[in-house]
C-alpha positions in Angstrom: 79.9 79.7 69.3 79.3 82.9 67.2 81.4 85.8 67.1 78.6 87.9 68.5 78.3 85.4 71.3 81.8 85.6 72.1 82.0 89.4 72.2 78.9 89.2 74.7 80.8 86.5 76.8 83.8 88.7 76.8 82.0 91.9 77.9 80.2 89.8 80.8 83.7 88.4 81.7 84.9 92.1 81.9 82.1 92.9 84.1 83.0 90.1 86.6 86.6 91.0 86.6 85.7 94.8 87.1 83.5 93.7 90.0 86.3 91.6 91.5 88.9 94.6 91.0 86.4 96.9 92.7 85.8 94.5 95.7 88.6 94.5 96.6 91.7 92.2 96.4 94.9 94.1 95.2 97.7 92.6 93.2 100.9 95.0 94.1 103.6 93.2 95.2 107.3 94.3 94.8 110.7 93.6 96.1 113.6 96.3 96.4 117.2 95.7 95.9 117.7 94.9 99.6 115.1 92.1 99.6 112.5 94.2 101.4 108.8 93.3 100.2 106.0 95.6 99.7 102.4 94.9 99.0 99.1 96.4 98.8 96.3 95.8 101.3 93.1 97.0 99.8 91.5 97.2 103.1 94.3 99.1 104.8 97.0 100.7 102.6 100.5 99.2 102.1 102.8 96.7 104.0 106.6 96.2 104.2 108.3 93.0 105.2 112.0 93.7 105.9 114.9 91.3 105.8 114.2 90.2 109.2 110.6 89.3 108.5 109.2 92.3 110.5 105.8 93.6 109.1 105.3 97.3 109.1 102.3 99.4 107.9 102.9 102.1 105.5 100.0 104.6 105.3 98.6 104.9 101.8 95.4 104.7 99.7 93.5 101.5 99.3 94.6 101.3 95.8 94.8 97.8 93.7 98.1 98.3 91.8 101.6 99.1 92.7 105.1 99.4 91.0 108.5 100.2 92.4 110.6 102.9 91.0 114.2 101.9 92.0 116.2 104.8 90.6 113.5 107.5 92.0 112.6 108.8 88.8 109.3 109.9 90.3 110.6 110.5 93.8 110.1 114.2 93.4 106.4 113.9 92.2 103.5 115.3 94.2 101.9 112.8 96.4 98.9 112.6 94.3 99.6 113.2 90.4 98.3 112.5 87.0 94.8 111.9 88.3 95.3 108.1 89.0 98.7 107.9 90.8 99.9 108.2 94.3 103.7 108.2 95.5 103.6 106.1 98.9 107.1 106.7 99.9 108.2 110.1 101.3 109.3 112.9 98.7 112.9 112.2 97.5 113.0 109.0 99.0 114.5 106.1 96.7 113.4 103.7 95.6 109.9 105.2 95.1 106.7 103.2 95.5 103.9 104.5 93.1 100.3 103.2 93.3 97.5 103.6 90.8 93.8 103.4 91.6 92.4 102.2 88.4 94.9 100.5 86.1 97.8 98.1 86.2 100.9 99.9 86.0 104.8 99.5 85.8 108.0 101.8 85.9 110.1 100.5 82.9 114.1 100.7 82.5 113.4 104.0 80.6 112.3 105.7 83.7 108.8 106.2 82.7 105.3 104.6 83.9 103.7 102.5 81.6 99.9 101.9 82.5 97.0 100.2 80.8 94.0 102.4 80.4 91.4 99.7 80.4 88.4 102.0 79.9 86.1 100.8 76.9 86.4 104.3 75.3 90.2 104.3 75.6 92.1 100.9 75.7 95.6 102.0 75.4 98.8 101.4 76.9 100.2 104.9 77.8 103.6 106.1 78.5 103.9 108.7 81.3 107.1 110.5 81.9 108.3 112.0 85.3 107.5 115.5 84.1 104.0 114.6 83.2 104.0 114.0 79.5 101.8 111.2 78.3 101.9 109.5 74.9 100.2 106.3 73.5 102.6 103.2 73.2 100.0 100.9 71.7 96.1 100.8 71.2 93.9 97.9 70.9 90.3 97.0 71.9 91.6 93.9 73.9 93.4 96.0 76.3 90.2 96.6 77.8 90.7 93.2 79.4 94.3 93.6 80.8 94.7 92.8 84.6 98.4 92.9 85.0 101.5 94.5 83.3 105.2 94.0 83.8 108.5 95.0 82.5 111.2 92.6 81.1 115.0 93.2 81.2 114.9 94.3 77.6 112.3 97.0 78.2 109.5 95.2 76.6 106.1 94.9 78.4 104.2 91.8 79.3 100.4 91.8 80.0 97.9 89.5 81.2 94.8 89.7 78.9 91.5 87.9 78.9 89.3 89.1 75.8 88.8 85.5 75.1 86.2 84.2 77.7 87.7 80.7 77.7 91.4 81.4 77.9 94.1 84.0 79.1 96.6 85.3 76.9 100.2 86.7 77.7 101.3 89.1 75.2 104.6 91.0 74.7 104.7 94.7 73.7 108.0 96.3 72.4 109.0 99.9 72.7 108.0 100.5 69.1 104.3 99.3 70.0 104.6 95.7 68.2 102.3 93.3 70.1 102.8 89.5 70.0 101.5 86.5 71.8 103.7 84.7 74.2 101.2 82.0 75.4 97.4 81.2 75.5 96.2 78.9 78.0 92.8 77.6 79.5 92.6 77.8 83.3 92.0 74.6 85.2 88.4 74.4 85.9 87.3 73.8 89.6 84.1 73.6 91.7 85.8 75.9 94.2 86.7 78.9 92.1 87.5 82.2 94.0 84.4 84.5 94.4 83.7 86.4 91.2 86.2 84.9 89.0 86.5 82.5 86.0 89.3 79.6 85.7 91.1 81.6 83.1 91.4 84.7 85.0 94.9 86.1 85.5 96.2 89.1 87.5 99.8 90.1 88.2 102.9 88.9 86.6 106.6 89.2 86.5 109.5 88.5 84.3 113.2 87.4 84.8 116.4 87.8 83.2 115.7 85.0 80.9 112.3 86.0 79.7 110.6 83.6 81.9 107.4 84.7 83.0 105.5 84.1 86.4 101.7 84.6 86.4 99.2 84.7 89.3 96.5 82.7 87.8 93.8 83.9 90.1 90.9 82.1 88.7 92.8 78.6 88.9 94.1 79.4 92.4 97.7 78.9 91.0 101.0 80.3 90.0 102.3 79.7 86.4 105.7 79.7 85.0 105.9 80.3 81.2 108.9 80.0 79.3 109.9 82.3 76.4 108.8 79.6 73.9 105.4 79.5 75.4 105.5 76.3 77.5 103.4 76.7 80.8 104.0 75.0 83.9 102.1 75.2 87.4 104.7 75.9 90.2 102.1 76.4 93.0 98.6 75.1 93.5 96.5 76.8 96.0 93.4 75.4 97.9 90.6 77.4 99.3 90.5 79.6 101.1 93.5 81.5 99.6 94.2 82.6 96.0 97.2 84.4 94.4 96.8 87.9 92.8 100.4 89.1 92.3 103.8 87.8 92.1 107.5 89.3 92.4 111.0 88.1 91.9 114.2 88.5 93.9 117.4 86.4 93.3 115.5 83.6 91.5 112.8 83.2 94.4 109.1 83.9 93.7 107.1 85.9 96.2 103.3 85.5 95.8 100.7 87.8 97.1 97.4 85.9 98.2 94.0 86.7 99.5 91.7 84.9 101.7 88.1 84.2 100.3 85.2 86.1 101.5 81.7 85.4 101.6 79.3 87.0 98.9 77.6 89.4 101.7 81.3 90.7 102.5 82.1 91.2 99.0 82.2 94.9 99.3 83.7 95.0 102.9 87.3 95.8 102.4 88.5 94.7 105.6 87.3 91.4 105.1 89.8 90.8 102.4 93.0 89.5 104.1 96.1 89.3 102.5 99.3 87.2 103.0 102.6 86.8 101.2 104.4 83.5 100.7 107.9 82.5 99.1 108.7 79.9 96.7 112.3 79.2 97.4 115.0 78.1 95.0 114.5 74.6 96.2 110.8 74.9 95.5 110.1 75.1 99.3 107.0 77.3 100.1 107.1 79.5 103.2 104.5 82.0 104.7 106.3 85.3 105.2 103.4 87.4 106.6 99.8 87.3 107.2 97.9 90.5 107.8 95.8 90.4 111.0 92.6 92.4 111.3 
């Protein structure tokens, strides 16, 4: 395959990914210090699962990405701020939930939002402070293909990136802007791929205290575990009609946001996309915590 062909293929892949993102499964799932789970529903808003398993609707915009701000650095922000962002929780409430309309985002240990500006004319990782100042942490044309971002316990950022049409790459970005590759892997091919994806397509990710990464491998309907040495292991394999788009961690357990397949004619019908949350326990047992009913 020539370099020109690879670039064309990559652009086509980005169009596919962009189509999927606009239509409309979200990948935002977070857990607070009490074990309460919050997740995005791009047909409705945001939902909370409390520690007793009760599912409660939280009015919010139907955005794709969400992060949790445990300390509340952005708790006093305006409801809508910075063009792309929305504070979901009431003003002054801590922790604060922050959503983004267009780009993956995370609140890091330093109290700043980091988001991936994936527009072809920009392609940067941007730092936004609570007082609204923005600066560029790193810039690279491959950032156009970012579909997930998370922060590690050392403050480094981790991203899922699919500039290679045949594989997905997990990269680490330190706070001085150094970018390195943690793992590159080819998705499991399947005759039953989720709509508008390719096997290597990944979405949300999370990182534990040891540097182990958990990734929603959306195109392969699976959840992957990646060691700091780059060893990849499948810890959950889905079957149609469900596919994972986001993951979160709490006390060693993995929480997975999944979406029900839609038919091609319902691709742009937001209410047709139905989310659910499952948990992978410490013993590997998988349980359903909640499924949203339409």
